[in-house]
mmCIF file of the N, C-alpha and C atoms, coordinates in Angstrom:
data_MODEL
# 
_entry.id   MODEL 
# 
loop_
_atom_site.group_PDB 
_atom_site.id 
_atom_site.type_symbol 
_atom_site.label_atom_id 
_atom_site.label_alt_id 
_atom_site.label_comp_id 
_atom_site.label_asym_id 
_atom_site.label_entity_id 
_atom_site.label_seq_id 
_atom_site.pdbx_PDB_ins_code 
_atom_site.Cartn_x 
_atom_site.Cartn_y 
_atom_site.Cartn_z 
_atom_site.occupancy 
_atom_site.B_iso_or_equiv 
_atom_site.pdbx_formal_charge 
_atom_site.auth_seq_id 
_atom_site.auth_comp_id 
_atom_site.auth_asym_id 
_atom_site.auth_atom_id 
_atom_site.pdbx_PDB_model_num 
ATOM 1   N N  . MET A 1 1  ? 31.462 1.750   -0.511  1.00 0.00 ? 1  MET A N  1 
ATOM 2   C CA . MET A 1 1  ? 30.206 1.026   -0.518  1.00 0.00 ? 1  MET A CA 1 
ATOM 3   C C  . MET A 1 1  ? 29.265 1.652   0.511   1.00 0.00 ? 1  MET A C  1 
ATOM 4   N N  . ASN A 1 2  ? 28.008 1.731   0.171   1.00 0.00 ? 2  ASN A N  1 
ATOM 5   C CA . ASN A 1 2  ? 27.005 2.300   1.065   1.00 0.00 ? 2  ASN A CA 1 
ATOM 6   C C  . ASN A 1 2  ? 26.670 1.336   2.192   1.00 0.00 ? 2  ASN A C  1 
ATOM 7   N N  . ASN A 1 3  ? 26.192 1.901   3.291   1.00 0.00 ? 3  ASN A N  1 
ATOM 8   C CA . ASN A 1 3  ? 25.724 1.067   4.397   1.00 0.00 ? 3  ASN A CA 1 
ATOM 9   C C  . ASN A 1 3  ? 24.453 0.344   3.989   1.00 0.00 ? 3  ASN A C  1 
ATOM 10  N N  . PHE A 1 4  ? 24.290 -0.832  4.523   1.00 0.00 ? 4  PHE A N  1 
ATOM 11  C CA . PHE A 1 4  ? 23.101 -1.631  4.236   1.00 0.00 ? 4  PHE A CA 1 
ATOM 12  C C  . PHE A 1 4  ? 21.898 -1.011  4.925   1.00 0.00 ? 4  PHE A C  1 
ATOM 13  N N  . ASN A 1 5  ? 20.822 -0.792  4.168   1.00 0.00 ? 5  ASN A N  1 
ATOM 14  C CA . ASN A 1 5  ? 19.597 -0.204  4.704   1.00 0.00 ? 5  ASN A CA 1 
ATOM 15  C C  . ASN A 1 5  ? 18.540 -1.307  4.774   1.00 0.00 ? 5  ASN A C  1 
ATOM 16  N N  . LEU A 1 6  ? 18.353 -1.853  5.960   1.00 0.00 ? 6  LEU A N  1 
ATOM 17  C CA . LEU A 1 6  ? 17.429 -2.970  6.146   1.00 0.00 ? 6  LEU A CA 1 
ATOM 18  C C  . LEU A 1 6  ? 16.000 -2.587  5.776   1.00 0.00 ? 6  LEU A C  1 
ATOM 19  N N  . GLU A 1 7  ? 15.572 -1.392  6.144   1.00 0.00 ? 7  GLU A N  1 
ATOM 20  C CA . GLU A 1 7  ? 14.200 -0.965  5.850   1.00 0.00 ? 7  GLU A CA 1 
ATOM 21  C C  . GLU A 1 7  ? 13.950 -0.914  4.338   1.00 0.00 ? 7  GLU A C  1 
ATOM 22  N N  . LYS A 1 8  ? 14.892 -0.357  3.592   1.00 0.00 ? 8  LYS A N  1 
ATOM 23  C CA . LYS A 1 8  ? 14.751 -0.288  2.134   1.00 0.00 ? 8  LYS A CA 1 
ATOM 24  C C  . LYS A 1 8  ? 14.763 -1.693  1.527   1.00 0.00 ? 8  LYS A C  1 
ATOM 25  N N  . TYR A 1 9  ? 15.647 -2.543  2.038   1.00 0.00 ? 9  TYR A N  1 
ATOM 26  C CA . TYR A 1 9  ? 15.718 -3.921  1.559   1.00 0.00 ? 9  TYR A CA 1 
ATOM 27  C C  . TYR A 1 9  ? 14.391 -4.643  1.767   1.00 0.00 ? 9  TYR A C  1 
ATOM 28  N N  . LEU A 1 10 ? 13.797 -4.483  2.942   1.00 0.00 ? 10 LEU A N  1 
ATOM 29  C CA . LEU A 1 10 ? 12.527 -5.146  3.231   1.00 0.00 ? 10 LEU A CA 1 
ATOM 30  C C  . LEU A 1 10 ? 11.401 -4.609  2.353   1.00 0.00 ? 10 LEU A C  1 
ATOM 31  N N  . GLU A 1 11 ? 11.425 -3.315  2.043   1.00 0.00 ? 11 GLU A N  1 
ATOM 32  C CA . GLU A 1 11 ? 10.434 -2.746  1.127   1.00 0.00 ? 11 GLU A CA 1 
ATOM 33  C C  . GLU A 1 11 ? 10.563 -3.382  -0.258  1.00 0.00 ? 11 GLU A C  1 
ATOM 34  N N  . GLU A 1 12 ? 11.803 -3.499  -0.742  1.00 0.00 ? 12 GLU A N  1 
ATOM 35  C CA . GLU A 1 12 ? 12.032 -4.111  -2.051  1.00 0.00 ? 12 GLU A CA 1 
ATOM 36  C C  . GLU A 1 12 ? 11.639 -5.580  -2.047  1.00 0.00 ? 12 GLU A C  1 
ATOM 37  N N  . LEU A 1 13 ? 11.960 -6.273  -0.974  1.00 0.00 ? 13 LEU A N  1 
ATOM 38  C CA . LEU A 1 13 ? 11.618 -7.688  -0.863  1.00 0.00 ? 13 LEU A CA 1 
ATOM 39  C C  . LEU A 1 13 ? 10.106 -7.882  -0.846  1.00 0.00 ? 13 LEU A C  1 
ATOM 40  N N  . THR A 1 14 ? 9.401  -7.013  -0.139  1.00 0.00 ? 14 THR A N  1 
ATOM 41  C CA . THR A 1 14 ? 7.939  -7.075  -0.104  1.00 0.00 ? 14 THR A CA 1 
ATOM 42  C C  . THR A 1 14 ? 7.371  -6.879  -1.502  1.00 0.00 ? 14 THR A C  1 
ATOM 43  N N  . TYR A 1 15 ? 7.923  -5.924  -2.252  1.00 0.00 ? 15 TYR A N  1 
ATOM 44  C CA . TYR A 1 15 ? 7.470  -5.671  -3.624  1.00 0.00 ? 15 TYR A CA 1 
ATOM 45  C C  . TYR A 1 15 ? 7.660  -6.920  -4.489  1.00 0.00 ? 15 TYR A C  1 
ATOM 46  N N  . ILE A 1 16 ? 8.841  -7.512  -4.419  1.00 0.00 ? 16 ILE A N  1 
ATOM 47  C CA . ILE A 1 16 ? 9.139  -8.693  -5.237  1.00 0.00 ? 16 ILE A CA 1 
ATOM 48  C C  . ILE A 1 16 ? 8.225  -9.858  -4.862  1.00 0.00 ? 16 ILE A C  1 
ATOM 49  N N  . CYS A 1 17 ? 8.054  -10.088 -3.564  1.00 0.00 ? 17 CYS A N  1 
ATOM 50  C CA . CYS A 1 17 ? 7.255  -11.228 -3.107  1.00 0.00 ? 17 CYS A CA 1 
ATOM 51  C C  . CYS A 1 17 ? 5.771  -11.066 -3.401  1.00 0.00 ? 17 CYS A C  1 
ATOM 52  N N  . SER A 1 18 ? 5.312  -9.833  -3.566  1.00 0.00 ? 18 SER A N  1 
ATOM 53  C CA . SER A 1 18 ? 3.887  -9.619  -3.802  1.00 0.00 ? 18 SER A CA 1 
ATOM 54  C C  . SER A 1 18 ? 3.514  -9.687  -5.280  1.00 0.00 ? 18 SER A C  1 
ATOM 55  N N  . ILE A 1 19 ? 4.491  -9.840  -6.161  1.00 0.00 ? 19 ILE A N  1 
ATOM 56  C CA . ILE A 1 19 ? 4.212  -9.931  -7.596  1.00 0.00 ? 19 ILE A CA 1 
ATOM 57  C C  . ILE A 1 19 ? 3.805  -11.359 -7.939  1.00 0.00 ? 19 ILE A C  1 
ATOM 58  N N  . ASP A 1 20 ? 2.687  -11.502 -8.618  1.00 0.00 ? 20 ASP A N  1 
ATOM 59  C CA . ASP A 1 20 ? 2.267  -12.815 -9.098  1.00 0.00 ? 20 ASP A CA 1 
ATOM 60  C C  . ASP A 1 20 ? 2.986  -13.065 -10.413 1.00 0.00 ? 20 ASP A C  1 
ATOM 61  N N  . SER A 1 21 ? 4.018  -13.875 -10.370 1.00 0.00 ? 21 SER A N  1 
ATOM 62  C CA . SER A 1 21 ? 4.798  -14.149 -11.576 1.00 0.00 ? 21 SER A CA 1 
ATOM 63  C C  . SER A 1 21 ? 4.657  -15.606 -11.995 1.00 0.00 ? 21 SER A C  1 
ATOM 64  N N  . GLY A 1 22 ? 3.502  -16.169 -11.751 1.00 0.00 ? 22 GLY A N  1 
ATOM 65  C CA . GLY A 1 22 ? 3.250  -17.553 -12.142 1.00 0.00 ? 22 GLY A CA 1 
ATOM 66  C C  . GLY A 1 22 ? 3.328  -17.746 -13.637 1.00 0.00 ? 22 GLY A C  1 
ATOM 67  N N  . LYS A 1 23 ? 3.268  -18.970 -14.054 1.00 0.00 ? 23 LYS A N  1 
ATOM 68  C CA . LYS A 1 23 ? 3.459  -19.332 -15.461 1.00 0.00 ? 23 LYS A CA 1 
ATOM 69  C C  . LYS A 1 23 ? 2.506  -18.593 -16.398 1.00 0.00 ? 23 LYS A C  1 
ATOM 70  N N  . THR A 1 24 ? 1.297  -18.297 -15.958 1.00 0.00 ? 24 THR A N  1 
ATOM 71  C CA . THR A 1 24 ? 0.318  -17.687 -16.858 1.00 0.00 ? 24 THR A CA 1 
ATOM 72  C C  . THR A 1 24 ? 0.168  -16.182 -16.676 1.00 0.00 ? 24 THR A C  1 
ATOM 73  N N  . ASN A 1 25 ? 0.921  -15.590 -15.773 1.00 0.00 ? 25 ASN A N  1 
ATOM 74  C CA . ASN A 1 25 ? 0.773  -14.158 -15.510 1.00 0.00 ? 25 ASN A CA 1 
ATOM 75  C C  . ASN A 1 25 ? 1.918  -13.380 -16.145 1.00 0.00 ? 25 ASN A C  1 
ATOM 76  N N  . ILE A 1 26 ? 1.762  -12.999 -17.396 1.00 0.00 ? 26 ILE A N  1 
ATOM 77  C CA . ILE A 1 26 ? 2.824  -12.311 -18.122 1.00 0.00 ? 26 ILE A CA 1 
ATOM 78  C C  . ILE A 1 26 ? 3.105  -10.934 -17.536 1.00 0.00 ? 26 ILE A C  1 
ATOM 79  N N  . LYS A 1 27 ? 2.082  -10.238 -17.035 1.00 0.00 ? 27 LYS A N  1 
ATOM 80  C CA . LYS A 1 27 ? 2.307  -8.911  -16.446 1.00 0.00 ? 27 LYS A CA 1 
ATOM 81  C C  . LYS A 1 27 ? 3.212  -9.000  -15.219 1.00 0.00 ? 27 LYS A C  1 
ATOM 82  N N  . GLY A 1 28 ? 3.034  -10.049 -14.419 1.00 0.00 ? 28 GLY A N  1 
ATOM 83  C CA . GLY A 1 28 ? 3.895  -10.249 -13.257 1.00 0.00 ? 28 GLY A CA 1 
ATOM 84  C C  . GLY A 1 28 ? 5.324  -10.545 -13.667 1.00 0.00 ? 28 GLY A C  1 
ATOM 85  N N  . LYS A 1 29 ? 5.484  -11.339 -14.716 1.00 0.00 ? 29 LYS A N  1 
ATOM 86  C CA . LYS A 1 29 ? 6.831  -11.642 -15.212 1.00 0.00 ? 29 LYS A CA 1 
ATOM 87  C C  . LYS A 1 29 ? 7.519  -10.384 -15.709 1.00 0.00 ? 29 LYS A C  1 
ATOM 88  N N  . ILE A 1 30 ? 6.781  -9.543  -16.406 1.00 0.00 ? 30 ILE A N  1 
ATOM 89  C CA . ILE A 1 30 ? 7.350  -8.301  -16.929 1.00 0.00 ? 30 ILE A CA 1 
ATOM 90  C C  . ILE A 1 30 ? 7.775  -7.385  -15.776 1.00 0.00 ? 30 ILE A C  1 
ATOM 91  N N  . LYS A 1 31 ? 6.975  -7.318  -14.711 1.00 0.00 ? 31 LYS A N  1 
ATOM 92  C CA . LYS A 1 31 ? 7.345  -6.503  -13.548 1.00 0.00 ? 31 LYS A CA 1 
ATOM 93  C C  . LYS A 1 31 ? 8.659  -6.991  -12.942 1.00 0.00 ? 31 LYS A C  1 
ATOM 94  N N  . LEU A 1 32 ? 8.798  -8.316  -12.812 1.00 0.00 ? 32 LEU A N  1 
ATOM 95  C CA . LEU A 1 32 ? 10.039 -8.861  -12.255 1.00 0.00 ? 32 LEU A CA 1 
ATOM 96  C C  . LEU A 1 32 ? 11.223 -8.592  -13.171 1.00 0.00 ? 32 LEU A C  1 
ATOM 97  N N  . ILE A 1 33 ? 11.029 -8.760  -14.472 1.00 0.00 ? 33 ILE A N  1 
ATOM 98  C CA . ILE A 1 33 ? 12.101 -8.490  -15.433 1.00 0.00 ? 33 ILE A CA 1 
ATOM 99  C C  . ILE A 1 33 ? 12.550 -7.041  -15.309 1.00 0.00 ? 33 ILE A C  1 
ATOM 100 N N  . ASN A 1 34 ? 11.602 -6.122  -15.313 1.00 0.00 ? 34 ASN A N  1 
ATOM 101 C CA . ASN A 1 34 ? 11.935 -4.700  -15.221 1.00 0.00 ? 34 ASN A CA 1 
ATOM 102 C C  . ASN A 1 34 ? 12.647 -4.368  -13.915 1.00 0.00 ? 34 ASN A C  1 
ATOM 103 N N  . TYR A 1 35 ? 12.188 -4.969  -12.826 1.00 0.00 ? 35 TYR A N  1 
ATOM 104 C CA . TYR A 1 35 ? 12.802 -4.723  -11.522 1.00 0.00 ? 35 TYR A CA 1 
ATOM 105 C C  . TYR A 1 35 ? 14.269 -5.148  -11.528 1.00 0.00 ? 35 TYR A C  1 
ATOM 106 N N  . PHE A 1 36 ? 14.532 -6.369  -11.990 1.00 0.00 ? 36 PHE A N  1 
ATOM 107 C CA . PHE A 1 36 ? 15.903 -6.861  -11.946 1.00 0.00 ? 36 PHE A CA 1 
ATOM 108 C C  . PHE A 1 36 ? 16.794 -6.210  -12.999 1.00 0.00 ? 36 PHE A C  1 
ATOM 109 N N  . GLU A 1 37 ? 16.245 -5.824  -14.141 1.00 0.00 ? 37 GLU A N  1 
ATOM 110 C CA . GLU A 1 37 ? 17.033 -5.075  -15.117 1.00 0.00 ? 37 GLU A CA 1 
ATOM 111 C C  . GLU A 1 37 ? 17.514 -3.759  -14.505 1.00 0.00 ? 37 GLU A C  1 
ATOM 112 N N  . LYS A 1 38 ? 16.624 -3.073  -13.803 1.00 0.00 ? 38 LYS A N  1 
ATOM 113 C CA . LYS A 1 38 ? 16.980 -1.808  -13.157 1.00 0.00 ? 38 LYS A CA 1 
ATOM 114 C C  . LYS A 1 38 ? 18.077 -2.026  -12.115 1.00 0.00 ? 38 LYS A C  1 
ATOM 115 N N  . LYS A 1 39 ? 17.918 -3.057  -11.296 1.00 0.00 ? 39 LYS A N  1 
ATOM 116 C CA . LYS A 1 39 ? 18.909 -3.339  -10.257 1.00 0.00 ? 39 LYS A CA 1 
ATOM 117 C C  . LYS A 1 39 ? 20.272 -3.685  -10.862 1.00 0.00 ? 39 LYS A C  1 
ATOM 118 N N  . PHE A 1 40 ? 20.287 -4.483  -11.916 1.00 0.00 ? 40 PHE A N  1 
ATOM 119 C CA . PHE A 1 40 ? 21.542 -4.858  -12.552 1.00 0.00 ? 40 PHE A CA 1 
ATOM 120 C C  . PHE A 1 40 ? 22.215 -3.643  -13.180 1.00 0.00 ? 40 PHE A C  1 
ATOM 121 N N  . LYS A 1 41 ? 21.433 -2.761  -13.804 1.00 0.00 ? 41 LYS A N  1 
ATOM 122 C CA . LYS A 1 41 ? 22.000 -1.548  -14.401 1.00 0.00 ? 41 LYS A CA 1 
ATOM 123 C C  . LYS A 1 41 ? 22.630 -0.658  -13.340 1.00 0.00 ? 41 LYS A C  1 
ATOM 124 N N  . GLN A 1 42 ? 22.029 -0.592  -12.161 1.00 0.00 ? 42 GLN A N  1 
ATOM 125 C CA . GLN A 1 42 ? 22.599 0.191   -11.068 1.00 0.00 ? 42 GLN A CA 1 
ATOM 126 C C  . GLN A 1 42 ? 23.969 -0.347  -10.658 1.00 0.00 ? 42 GLN A C  1 
ATOM 127 N N  . LEU A 1 43 ? 24.199 -1.622  -10.882 1.00 0.00 ? 43 LEU A N  1 
ATOM 128 C CA . LEU A 1 43 ? 25.480 -2.260  -10.563 1.00 0.00 ? 43 LEU A CA 1 
ATOM 129 C C  . LEU A 1 43 ? 26.403 -2.333  -11.774 1.00 0.00 ? 43 LEU A C  1 
ATOM 130 N N  . ASN A 1 44 ? 26.010 -1.657  -12.864 1.00 0.00 ? 44 ASN A N  1 
ATOM 131 C CA . ASN A 1 44 ? 26.760 -1.682  -14.126 1.00 0.00 ? 44 ASN A CA 1 
ATOM 132 C C  . ASN A 1 44 ? 26.910 -3.089  -14.687 1.00 0.00 ? 44 ASN A C  1 
ATOM 133 N N  . LEU A 1 45 ? 25.859 -3.885  -14.540 1.00 0.00 ? 45 LEU A N  1 
ATOM 134 C CA . LEU A 1 45 ? 25.825 -5.233  -15.096 1.00 0.00 ? 45 LEU A CA 1 
ATOM 135 C C  . LEU A 1 45 ? 24.789 -5.274  -16.207 1.00 0.00 ? 45 LEU A C  1 
ATOM 136 N N  . THR A 1 46 ? 24.922 -6.215  -17.103 1.00 0.00 ? 46 THR A N  1 
ATOM 137 C CA . THR A 1 46 ? 23.972 -6.334  -18.203 1.00 0.00 ? 46 THR A CA 1 
ATOM 138 C C  . THR A 1 46 ? 23.090 -7.559  -18.005 1.00 0.00 ? 46 THR A C  1 
ATOM 139 N N  . THR A 1 47 ? 21.943 -7.534  -18.668 1.00 0.00 ? 47 THR A N  1 
ATOM 140 C CA . THR A 1 47 ? 21.010 -8.652  -18.605 1.00 0.00 ? 47 THR A CA 1 
ATOM 141 C C  . THR A 1 47 ? 20.613 -9.053  -20.013 1.00 0.00 ? 47 THR A C  1 
ATOM 142 N N  . ALA A 1 48 ? 20.111 -10.260 -20.138 1.00 0.00 ? 48 ALA A N  1 
ATOM 143 C CA . ALA A 1 48 ? 19.590 -10.751 -21.412 1.00 0.00 ? 48 ALA A CA 1 
ATOM 144 C C  . ALA A 1 48 ? 18.453 -11.714 -21.112 1.00 0.00 ? 48 ALA A C  1 
ATOM 145 N N  . ILE A 1 49 ? 17.442 -11.675 -21.943 1.00 0.00 ? 49 ILE A N  1 
ATOM 146 C CA . ILE A 1 49 ? 16.315 -12.586 -21.781 1.00 0.00 ? 49 ILE A CA 1 
ATOM 147 C C  . ILE A 1 49 ? 16.556 -13.802 -22.662 1.00 0.00 ? 49 ILE A C  1 
ATOM 148 N N  . GLU A 1 50 ? 16.475 -14.971 -22.070 1.00 0.00 ? 50 GLU A N  1 
ATOM 149 C CA . GLU A 1 50 ? 16.636 -16.221 -22.802 1.00 0.00 ? 50 GLU A CA 1 
ATOM 150 C C  . GLU A 1 50 ? 15.283 -16.905 -22.887 1.00 0.00 ? 50 GLU A C  1 
ATOM 151 N N  . TYR A 1 51 ? 14.883 -17.283 -24.072 1.00 0.00 ? 51 TYR A N  1 
ATOM 152 C CA . TYR A 1 51 ? 13.615 -17.982 -24.280 1.00 0.00 ? 51 TYR A CA 1 
ATOM 153 C C  . TYR A 1 51 ? 13.915 -19.465 -24.427 1.00 0.00 ? 51 TYR A C  1 
ATOM 154 N N  . TYR A 1 52 ? 13.496 -20.255 -23.458 1.00 0.00 ? 52 TYR A N  1 
ATOM 155 C CA . TYR A 1 52 ? 13.831 -21.674 -23.481 1.00 0.00 ? 52 TYR A CA 1 
ATOM 156 C C  . TYR A 1 52 ? 12.635 -22.587 -23.281 1.00 0.00 ? 52 TYR A C  1 
ATOM 157 N N  . GLN A 1 53 ? 11.463 -22.045 -23.027 1.00 0.00 ? 53 GLN A N  1 
ATOM 158 C CA . GLN A 1 53 ? 10.280 -22.882 -22.871 1.00 0.00 ? 53 GLN A CA 1 
ATOM 159 C C  . GLN A 1 53 ? 9.431  -22.798 -24.124 1.00 0.00 ? 53 GLN A C  1 
ATOM 160 N N  . ASP A 1 54 ? 8.794  -23.902 -24.467 1.00 0.00 ? 54 ASP A N  1 
ATOM 161 C CA . ASP A 1 54 ? 7.966  -23.945 -25.669 1.00 0.00 ? 54 ASP A CA 1 
ATOM 162 C C  . ASP A 1 54 ? 6.795  -22.978 -25.615 1.00 0.00 ? 54 ASP A C  1 
ATOM 163 N N  . ASP A 1 55 ? 6.284  -22.703 -24.415 1.00 0.00 ? 55 ASP A N  1 
ATOM 164 C CA . ASP A 1 55 ? 5.103  -21.852 -24.304 1.00 0.00 ? 55 ASP A CA 1 
ATOM 165 C C  . ASP A 1 55 ? 5.430  -20.360 -24.229 1.00 0.00 ? 55 ASP A C  1 
ATOM 166 N N  . ILE A 1 56 ? 6.704  -20.000 -24.297 1.00 0.00 ? 56 ILE A N  1 
ATOM 167 C CA . ILE A 1 56 ? 7.108  -18.594 -24.283 1.00 0.00 ? 56 ILE A CA 1 
ATOM 168 C C  . ILE A 1 56 ? 7.672  -18.253 -25.656 1.00 0.00 ? 56 ILE A C  1 
ATOM 169 N N  . THR A 1 57 ? 7.109  -17.254 -26.278 1.00 0.00 ? 57 THR A N  1 
ATOM 170 C CA . THR A 1 57 ? 7.593  -16.855 -27.597 1.00 0.00 ? 57 THR A CA 1 
ATOM 171 C C  . THR A 1 57 ? 8.354  -15.552 -27.490 1.00 0.00 ? 57 THR A C  1 
ATOM 172 N N  . SER A 1 58 ? 9.354  -15.413 -28.307 1.00 0.00 ? 58 SER A N  1 
ATOM 173 C CA . SER A 1 58 ? 10.125 -14.176 -28.297 1.00 0.00 ? 58 SER A CA 1 
ATOM 174 C C  . SER A 1 58 ? 9.328  -13.063 -28.956 1.00 0.00 ? 58 SER A C  1 
ATOM 175 N N  . PRO A 1 59 ? 9.607  -11.829 -28.553 1.00 0.00 ? 59 PRO A N  1 
ATOM 176 C CA . PRO A 1 59 ? 8.853  -10.697 -29.109 1.00 0.00 ? 59 PRO A CA 1 
ATOM 177 C C  . PRO A 1 59 ? 9.126  -10.476 -30.582 1.00 0.00 ? 59 PRO A C  1 
# 
């Protein structure tokens, strides 16, 4: 396992926290989805999008 890099972690955290992912900002939601999909793939984990709100439609 690699050593924990606090500086890199804080950079990633700043990126995540600065994304506007509110209910009406689809671009912000897509950025968060892409970010976490990439992180999960790096850990050899899979992701799936679940549509459970009436105001969100599947592609």
